[in-house]
C-alpha positions in Angstrom: -59.2 8.4 -7.5 -60.2 4.9 -6.4 -63.7 4.0 -5.2 -63.9 3.6 -1.4 -66.4 1.2 0.0 -67.5 2.1 3.5 -69.0 -0.5 5.8 -70.5 0.6 9.2 -69.4 -1.7 12.1 -72.0 -1.0 14.8 -70.4 -0.2 18.1 -66.9 -0.5 16.5 -66.6 2.2 13.9 -66.3 2.1 10.1 -64.3 -0.1 7.7 -63.2 1.6 4.5 -61.7 -0.5 1.6 -60.3 0.3 -1.8 -58.2 -1.3 -4.5 -55.0 0.5 -5.6 -54.0 1.1 -9.2 -51.5 -1.7 -8.7 -54.5 -4.0 -7.9 -53.7 -4.3 -4.2 -56.7 -4.2 -1.8 -56.2 -2.1 1.3 -58.6 -1.3 4.1 -58.8 0.7 7.3 -61.0 0.2 10.3 -61.6 3.4 12.1 -62.4 2.3 15.7 -64.4 4.5 18.1 -61.6 4.1 20.6 -59.4 6.3 18.4 -57.0 3.8 17.0 -57.1 2.5 13.4 -56.3 -0.9 11.9 -54.6 -0.8 8.5 -55.6 -3.9 6.6 -53.5 -5.3 3.8 -55.4 -8.0 2.0 -53.9 -11.1 0.5 -53.0 -10.8 -3.1 -54.2 -14.3 -4.0 -57.5 -14.0 -2.0 -58.6 -10.4 -1.8 -61.3 -11.3 0.8 -58.6 -12.6 3.2 -56.7 -10.1 5.3 -53.0 -10.9 5.1 -51.7 -8.3 7.6 -53.2 -6.0 10.1 -51.2 -3.0 11.4 -52.6 -1.4 14.6 -52.2 2.4 14.6 -52.8 4.4 17.8 -54.1 8.0 17.6 -50.7 9.6 17.4 -49.6 7.0 14.7 -52.7 8.0 12.7 -51.8 11.7 12.9 -48.2 11.1 11.9 -49.3 8.9 8.9 -52.0 11.4 7.9 -49.4 14.2 8.0 -47.0 12.2 5.9 -49.8 11.5 3.4 -51.1 15.1 3.5 -54.6 13.9 4.6 -57.2 16.1 6.2 -58.5 15.2 9.7 -62.1 15.8 8.6 -62.7 12.1 8.1 -61.4 11.3 11.5 -63.7 13.8 13.1 -66.7 12.4 11.2 -65.9 8.9 12.5 -65.7 10.3 16.0 -69.2 11.8 15.7 -70.7 8.5 14.7 -69.7 6.9 18.1 -72.1 5.6 20.6 -71.6 7.5 23.9 -69.8 5.6 26.5 -69.6 2.2 24.8 -66.7 0.8 22.8 -66.4 -2.5 21.0 -63.1 -3.8 19.6 -61.6 -7.0 18.1 -58.4 -8.2 19.7 -56.4 -10.5 17.5 -54.4 -13.3 19.3 -51.3 -14.6 17.7 -48.6 -17.1 18.9 -46.5 -14.2 20.3 -49.3 -12.7 22.4 -48.9 -13.3 26.1 -52.5 -14.5 26.2 -52.0 -17.4 23.8 -52.5 -20.7 25.6 -53.8 -19.0 28.8 -57.2 -18.7 30.3 -59.0 -15.4 30.6 -58.8 -15.8 34.4 -55.0 -16.3 34.2 -54.7 -13.1 32.1 -56.6 -11.1 34.8 -59.6 -10.4 32.4 -62.4 -9.3 34.8 -64.9 -6.5 35.2 -62.4 -4.3 37.1 -60.8 -3.5 33.7 -64.0 -1.7 32.6 -64.3 -4.1 29.7 -65.2 -7.8 29.1 -64.6 -10.4 26.5 -68.1 -11.0 25.2 -67.2 -13.5 22.4 -64.2 -15.2 20.8 -64.1 -15.8 17.1 -62.2 -19.1 16.3 -62.1 -19.9 12.7 -65.7 -20.1 11.5 -67.0 -20.5 15.0 -68.1 -17.7 17.4 -68.0 -18.6 21.1 -70.4 -16.3 23.0 -69.8 -15.3 26.6 -66.6 -17.4 27.1 -66.2 -18.5 30.7 -63.1 -17.5 32.8 -61.6 -20.9 32.1 -61.7 -20.3 28.4 -58.2 -20.7 26.8 -57.2 -18.3 24.0 -55.2 -19.8 21.2 -53.2 -18.5 18.2 -55.7 -17.3 15.5 -58.5 -16.4 17.9 -60.1 -12.9 17.9 -61.5 -11.7 21.2 -64.4 -9.3 21.0 -64.2 -6.8 23.8 -67.0 -4.5 25.0 -66.7 -1.8 27.7 -65.7 1.8 28.2 -63.2 3.3 25.8 -60.5 3.2 28.5 -61.5 -0.3 29.6 -61.3 -1.7 26.0 -57.9 0.0 25.6 -56.7 -1.7 28.9 -58.1 -5.1 27.8 -56.4 -4.7 24.3 -53.1 -3.9 25.9 -53.4 -6.8 28.4 -54.2 -9.4 25.7 -51.6 -8.0 23.2 -48.7 -7.9 25.7 -45.7 -9.9 24.4 
């Protein structure tokens, strides 16, 4: 069995990584909001994530059933959550409806139950972006709020 490296992501969940026998690096971020991000790392640069596949709770159960995995790990991750607060990273790509638009244009406001508290752009972190801030391809929005609010914000920013 491969060695799994676990990295706590405060307010987000846990990232777990391992290298397959075929020398592929794979990871999984278990978010507090219930979804998972399956990470496929770049073969040439194993520290660079080449592909992220977002799995919602029902996708996780289906995949776990296909793989014959126990739900014990899922329940442990759930127990590590901070009551009432969720943090998530929302990737922006060129096909996202939010690419090239301001947060205000997208309807990102407190009524969602979540806020964009930072945007990661390359090596730079823009803290507390104003409503006039324009999201671009390659950005990662950092969302904080209730579990439901973060889900709504994620769906809003990921709409195609």
